N, C-alpha and C positions, 0 to 999 in steps of 0.2 A: 358207181350207183347200182344202189341195189334197188331189187323189185318195190323197198320197202317204200323209194323214195323217186319222187318226180316230178318232172317239169314246171314249174308257174310258170314263168315268160318266158318265150325264146330268148335261149341264149341271147347277150350282146355283147358289142367289143367296145373295151376301152383304149383308148390308140398316146402311147405317150408318146412327145413329139419333142425336134429339136436338143443340141447342146450335145451330150450323147450318146443316142441314142438315135443319129443319122448314120451311127456306124452299127446300125445294129447291136450295139448293147450297154448296159443302165446299174446303175452303183447297184451291186447287191443287197447291199443293206437300205436302204430309200426305198429302194422299192419293195425287199420284204413290207418293210414299217406300211407304205403309201396302202399296197394292199391287204394287211390286215384292216385300216380304217377304214375301206373301203366295205370289205363282208361285212363286219361291223354295221354301215351304214343299208348297207341292203341290208340285213334283217331285219333292222328298225326298220326300216322304210316298207316291207312286207306285211310288220307287225304290222303295223301300221297301219295299214291299207286295208290288210285284214279283218283286225276285229274295234277299225277305231278310237286307238286309245295307244297311249303314249305309252312304248315299252322299259321298267325302271329298275334297273339293281340288274342282280341276278335273276331274268323273267326268264318263264320257259322255253323256254325253244322253239315253235314250231316250221321255223322257217331254214335250209344251209343257207349258206354264197359255198358253194364249189371251181375251182375255176381245170381249167383248160391250156394245154402245151400253149405258145406261140405261134404263128408260125413263121415259116424263116425264112430266113431277113425281113423279119421285121421288131416290132417294139408289141405290138401288136397284142392285150392280153383277153380271152374270153373269159364272160362268166357268169356261168349257169348255178340260178335259181331254186333251189325243191323244196318242197313238202313231202312233212312225214304222214306214211297213209292216211292217215283220221282223215287230212283234208281234203288228199289229188283226188275225190271224187267230183269233187267241184272244181276241177281245171282241166273240161273241153277244152277243143279247140277257140271255141270263139270263145270263152270266157279268162282260158289266158291272152289271148289278144286284148281284152277291153281291162284285163288286169296288170297289164305288159306301159303300155300308154296312162295307165289313172302312175304307179309307181316311179315312173321316168321326170310327168308332170310336175307330181312332191317333190318327187330329188331337185327336177329344176328350181325346184322350186325354196328349198332348202339355203341350194346358193347362191339367188337373190337376197337370204336372208343374210349367211355367215359375211357373203362381202357388202354387209348395203349398199347392195345398189337397187335396193326396191326396200322398199317401209314394207314390218311385219300386214299393214295392213292392204300395200299394197301387190303384192304376192292372191295374197287371199281374195282378193277381188279378181286379179288374175287369171291364181286359177280356180276358184269359183268357175268367173264363164266358160272359162276350154271345158275344163270338164262337165260342165253343164248340157254345151255344148253336141260334146260325144254322147255326153245320156240321149241325147234326142232322137236318137239312129242307134242305139246301139241298149239290145235290152238289160241282156249279160251287160250291162255297166251298169245301169239303175240298179241287176240284182246289187251290185256290189258297193253302192253309196249302200242302201238300202239295208244291208243284212249284215254288214260291210265298215267302212269308213262313216257314218253318219249317225246308223244303226237306229234300231224299232222303235230304240226311247226315248228317240225324243222329238218333240212336237212340234211342230211347224206347220205351216198354211204349206206351205211346196217344197219340194223335194233342192231349190234353190232356195231361198231360205235357209233351210237345216245342215244341206251342205254346209255354206258360207257361216254358219252360224257357231259349228263346231273345228271351220278348220282356224278361224280367229281364233278357238276357248285354243287351238290342242296343236294347232301350225309349229308358231313361234319355240312353248315347251321340246315339240319333236328338235327344231335346229337349237336349242340350248345344249337338248340330252346327244348329241350328237359332234357336239363344237370339238369335242376334244379330237374323237376320231375321224371331224376332216385336215384335222391339222396333221394327225397322222399322215391320213390320205393326198395331201400335198405334197411330203415331206419334200422326191426332187425336183419340185417345180421352184423353177430357178436356180436351179443345183444339177444335176444330169437329168435334163431335159428342160423343156422350155412350158410345156400345155401338156393337163390331156385333156384327153375328147372322152368323155362317156355314149356311149347309144351309136356311136360312129357310125357316119356310111348311113345312118335311115336322120329321120325326119326327125322322130327326137335324140340327138345327136345335141347334147352342150358341153364344153366346151370352157373349164379351169385354165387362167393363164396364170403369167407372172405377178401380173399385181391387184389378181384374185388371191394366190398365194401369201403375199405380205400381210393384208388384211385379213382368210381363216388365221394364218399364224400369232398375229400384233398380240397383245396383253393389253394397248393400245385403241381406244375407238375410233379408226379407222377406216375405210367409206371409198368403195373405189369408183369412178365417175365414166361418164361413156368421151370418147375419144373427141379432144376438138383443135384446134387450130394453136397457136403459138406463136409469139417474135422472140427469137434470142438476141438481147444486142452487144451478153460479150458473154464467148462464153473462154471458164479459166483451168476448171481439169476436163483429160480427157483418159479415161482406159482401155484401150483400142482391143484389150484381148479381153475387161472383163463387160464392158458397155459401161462401168460408170462414169458417172461426167458430173460439172458443178455447170452451173451455167447462171447465168443475171436479165430472165423473164420480164417480157414488160406489160406489167399491170400484176405483177404476182411479189415479181425481189425474184433471191439470192436462193435459189431452190439447188437438190439434190435428184438429177435421175439418174436412170438409164437407157443402153440404148442399145434395142433391136435390130436393128438397120444396118440387112445384112452387109452395107456398103458399107462402114467402117471395115469394111478387113479390105477393102479395099487401098492402094495406096492412095494418096490430095486426095480421098472423101471429101465430104464437104466440112466432116468434123472438125480433124483437123484439120485446114483450108483454111476454116474462120476463128482455132486453135492459135492457130501461125500468123495470119493477116488482124489480128482483133478484130475481125469483121460480125456483124449479121449475119441470121438466115428463119430460114421461118420453118415449123416444123410440127405433126404429128404424132401427138401424147394417150395416154386415158393416164389420167389425173387417183392420185391417193389422197385422198385430203383429209385431215385431224378438225371437228367442229367446224368447219365448211372453207378451214382454210387448205392451202396443196400441201404438200408433206410431202407426194413425187414424182414423177412424171417420168411414165414406161414409152422411149420414146419409140414411134416408128419409123419416121420416113421422114426426111428435107429438103429441104432446098433453097442454094445460094440469092442474099436479095435479089442480088445481081444477078444474073442470071438469065 
């Protein structure tokens, strides 16, 4: 970075966790796709927050994403967002803090839309509340809202209504326009790592895990549900290396699952015991659904019903 390029928000860490990263390595091709996808998204979100419009096609870029060498003994990646000289005069420390908050919250809103965890209107309601609450205590956030994300040319009664209206009109389009980059960003998840956590170690951290990645990569109409409790009547398949399983679940029927419980690696665990004895067990899982029907279950822990 030269003198003509300056940081617009505090550098933030994205952490890749699990699988190969336990040994401080990651598949280079998957990692490269992930960083490229993330950089495109971060550039687009910066443009959106600053100018208040969704970047399209080969738009003129005023913001750029850099990365620094990860810390030794981890697979953390430090991202740095910079502005060209003509934008920099606005990015003092307080402005950078406010802009960083807005950037992180918009990014988290995109996660919700990409994964179907929240509908577009739900995301907008939550995002509007969060940003306006911050704006009540930050003159810099109010300046960003008026000059950037909502724009001076939108005439509504107050900042809340103006922001809500602008997000309703533009946030789904931003999610759609960055969806292919999101597919690239989550490439390692479920393969070389189990999750990626953006803004790791900060109040703004946001994690994408295996069910999120499956939904983002899919061309089907899938959604990620909240963690819930289930009862397995019978497990007919289990692969102790990959975690793949097939279960007959009470109230669901026969469904594929992915076991992320570390106890699967322990001999005579609850899953292999249930397979051998054809016994039942209860478990916690995050569902991936299609049109309201359970498509796959991502299992985090289980216990014998007779334990």
